[in-house]
C-alpha positions in Angstrom: 9.7 -59.3 -14.8 10.2 -56.7 -17.4 10.5 -52.9 -16.8 10.0 -50.4 -19.6 10.5 -46.7 -19.4 8.9 -44.0 -21.5 11.4 -41.5 -22.9 10.1 -38.0 -23.2 12.0 -34.8 -23.9 15.3 -36.6 -23.4 14.6 -37.8 -19.9 13.3 -41.1 -18.6 9.9 -40.5 -17.1 9.0 -42.6 -14.1 6.4 -44.6 -16.0 6.7 -48.2 -14.9 5.5 -51.3 -16.6 5.5 -54.7 -15.1 4.5 -58.1 -16.5 5.1 -61.7 -15.3 7.5 -63.9 -17.2 4.7 -66.3 -18.1 2.7 -63.5 -19.8 5.7 -62.1 -21.6 5.8 -64.9 -24.1 2.1 -64.4 -25.1 1.1 -62.5 -28.2 -0.7 -60.2 -28.0 0.3 -59.1 -24.4 -2.5 -58.9 -21.9 -2.1 -55.3 -20.7 -4.6 -55.8 -17.9 -1.7 -57.5 -16.0 0.6 -54.5 -16.4 0.9 -51.7 -13.9 1.6 -48.1 -14.9 2.5 -45.0 -12.9 1.8 -41.7 -14.6 1.2 -38.0 -13.8 -2.5 -37.4 -14.4 -5.1 -34.6 -13.9 -8.3 -35.3 -11.9 -11.6 -34.5 -13.5 -15.3 -35.0 -12.9 -17.8 -35.8 -15.6 -21.5 -35.0 -15.9 -22.4 -38.3 -14.1 -20.3 -37.1 -11.1 -17.7 -39.8 -11.8 -14.1 -39.2 -11.0 -11.9 -39.6 -14.1 -8.3 -39.0 -15.0 -6.8 -37.1 -18.0 -3.4 -38.1 -19.2 -1.1 -35.4 -20.6 -1.4 -37.0 -24.0 -5.2 -36.4 -23.9 -6.4 -39.9 -23.1 -9.2 -40.2 -20.5 -9.3 -42.9 -17.9 -12.4 -43.8 -15.9 -12.1 -45.6 -12.6 -15.5 -47.2 -12.1 -14.9 -48.1 -8.5 -13.0 -45.9 -6.0 -13.4 -46.6 -2.2 -13.7 -44.0 0.4 -10.0 -43.9 1.0 -9.5 -42.0 -2.3 -9.7 -38.3 -1.8 -9.4 -36.1 -4.9 -10.0 -32.5 -5.8 -11.1 -31.6 -9.3 -8.2 -30.2 -11.3 -5.5 -31.6 -8.9 -2.5 -33.5 -10.2 -1.8 -37.0 -9.0 0.9 -39.7 -9.6 -1.5 -42.6 -10.2 -0.6 -46.3 -10.3 -3.2 -48.3 -12.3 -3.8 -51.2 -14.7 -6.2 -51.4 -17.6 -9.3 -53.6 -17.5 -8.8 -56.1 -20.3 -9.0 -55.6 -23.1 -7.8 -52.0 -23.5 -10.7 -50.6 -25.4 -12.1 -47.0 -25.5 -15.8 -46.9 -24.7 -18.5 -44.9 -26.5 -17.9 -41.9 -24.2 -14.1 -41.8 -25.0 -12.8 -43.4 -21.8 -10.4 -46.2 -21.1 -11.4 -48.1 -18.0 -8.7 -48.7 -15.4 -8.2 -50.3 -12.0 -6.5 -47.8 -9.7 -3.8 -49.3 -7.4 -2.7 -46.2 -5.4 -1.9 -42.5 -5.8 0.2 -39.7 -4.5 -0.9 -36.1 -4.5 1.4 -33.8 -6.6 2.2 -30.2 -5.7 0.8 -28.1 -8.5 0.4 -24.4 -9.2 0.8 -21.7 -11.8 4.2 -20.0 -12.1 4.6 -16.7 -10.3 4.7 -13.7 -12.7 7.8 -11.5 -12.6 5.6 -8.4 -12.1 4.9 -9.6 -8.5 8.5 -10.1 -7.5 8.6 -6.9 -5.5 6.1 -8.4 -3.0 7.9 -11.7 -2.6 10.5 -12.3 0.1 12.6 -15.0 -1.6 13.5 -18.0 0.6 17.0 -19.1 1.3 17.7 -21.6 -1.5 18.1 -25.3 -0.9 20.0 -27.1 -3.7 18.0 -30.1 -5.1 18.8 -33.0 -7.3 16.6 -33.0 -10.5 15.7 -36.6 -11.2 13.5 -35.8 -14.1 11.9 -32.8 -15.8 9.4 -33.2 -18.6 6.5 -31.5 -20.3 3.1 -32.9 -21.2 0.4 -30.9 -22.9 0.3 -27.6 -20.9 2.2 -28.9 -17.8 5.9 -28.6 -16.8 6.5 -31.6 -14.5 9.5 -32.2 -12.2 10.7 -35.0 -9.9 13.3 -33.7 -7.4 15.2 -35.1 -4.4 16.1 -32.9 -1.4 17.0 -33.4 2.3 14.0 -34.4 4.4 12.3 -31.6 6.2 11.4 -30.6 9.7 9.1 -27.8 8.5 7.4 -27.6 5.1 9.4 -26.3 2.2 8.5 -23.4 -0.1 8.5 -24.1 -3.8 8.4 -21.2 -6.4 8.6 -21.2 -10.2 9.3 -17.5 -11.1 9.0 -16.1 -14.6 12.3 -14.5 -15.4 11.7 -13.6 -19.0 8.9 -14.2 -21.5 8.8 -13.9 -25.3 5.6 -15.3 -26.7 4.8 -12.5 -29.1 7.8 -13.0 -31.5 8.7 -16.1 -33.5 10.8 -17.3 -30.6 7.9 -18.4 -28.4 10.1 -19.0 -25.3 9.8 -18.6 -21.6 12.5 -18.7 -18.9 11.9 -19.6 -15.2 14.0 -19.6 -12.0 13.1 -22.5 -9.7 13.3 -21.8 -6.0 13.2 -24.4 -3.3 13.6 -23.2 0.3 15.8 -24.5 3.1 13.9 -25.7 6.2 16.3 -26.6 8.9 16.8 -30.0 7.3 18.7 -33.1 8.6 21.5 -33.7 6.1 21.5 -37.0 4.3 17.7 -37.8 4.8 16.6 -37.6 1.2 13.0 -37.2 0.1 11.6 -37.3 -3.5 8.7 -35.1 -4.4 6.8 -34.5 -7.6 5.8 -31.0 -8.9 3.6 -29.9 -11.8 3.2 -26.3 -13.1 0.4 -25.2 -15.4 1.7 -23.1 -18.3 -1.6 -22.7 -20.1 -1.4 -18.9 -19.7 1.5 -18.9 -22.1 -0.5 -20.6 -24.9 -0.6 -18.6 -28.2 -3.6 -18.3 -30.4 -2.0 -20.6 -33.0 -0.9 -23.1 -30.4 2.7 -22.5 -31.4 5.2 -24.8 -29.6 6.7 -23.1 -26.6 10.4 -23.4 -25.6 10.7 -23.6 -21.8 14.0 -22.9 -20.0 14.2 -23.7 -16.2 17.2 -22.6 -14.1 17.6 -24.8 -11.0 20.2 -24.7 -8.2 21.3 -28.3 -8.2 22.8 -30.4 -5.4 26.3 -29.6 -6.5 25.6 -25.9 -5.8 25.6 -24.8 -9.4 22.8 -23.2 -11.3 21.8 -25.6 -14.1 19.6 -24.8 -17.0 17.1 -27.3 -18.5 15.3 -26.8 -21.8 12.1 -28.5 -22.7 9.3 -27.9 -25.2 5.6 -27.6 -24.8 3.5 -29.0 -27.6 -0.1 -28.1 -26.9 -2.9 -30.6 -27.1 -5.6 -28.8 -29.0 
């Protein structure tokens, strides 16, 4: 077995690739026997078919989805899939894939600073940031926290914004609420925030700063860059 990671913005994204030892010696590699897990956006085409858009712009069409797959257009999912061999783009611009399973991802827009007066901020729960990365217009996060008795509240709040000058930067505070948790029962969750409202007319790259209260009780700042897909 071979496991490859994709390195993006200085962090290892949880993109998994598996092949058998027998296939590893062949050239070229038959990618239909490899499994990937990626953050994707759900779409629906004119033929009412569900398809998936990768953050790099690639479009994947799943020709057969059983009734157990429930999607909402525009939602974000962590999808496990393999390509139908060979990996060839069709005349409509799709790669055809075989879905293996998925997990719904919490996704929303950031909360604007102008609305802070109407928000009662939750008691903060420190989290462990396993990965934070950007893809096209999305800021994506994988975090670990103590398992919950009641649902948690997640907020990404705009702290400062400078998209008019040459700086093209935005700073967010990330809030994750306490929820009467049982200590030591850790849960991983995936988050995705749509930053399209900060796109400039010239699609200038955007520097994104995220302040997070990490599991050591210290506010930690992460810096990533959005490079828009036109």
